[in-house]
C-alpha positions, 0 to 999 in steps of 0.5 A: 857241533861236537861228536857224539861219543856213542861206545857207552851205548851196549848192543842190547839196548841198541837193538831193543831201541830200533826194533822199538822204533820200528814197531812204533812208527810201523804201527803209526804209519799203518795208522794213518794208511788205514785212515786215508783208506776210510777204515777208521776202526782198524787206524784207530786200533794201529795208533793205540798199539803205537801207543801200547808199544811205546809205554812197553818201550819206557816200562822196559828201558826203565826196568832194565836200563836205568 
């Protein structure tokens, strides 16, 4: 195993990644919870929000950081 150098990662990229990871996985877990509660419309809406959040995250990464 080797060490990974993360000194090149800017603070804004790190914060953006953390915020979007919390947002995406929050929507996913909320959707799973609602599916278990038999509230399918809210569950599928949460899954769709997670997909939209992921797409927005990819667009922001491609526009600002690549």
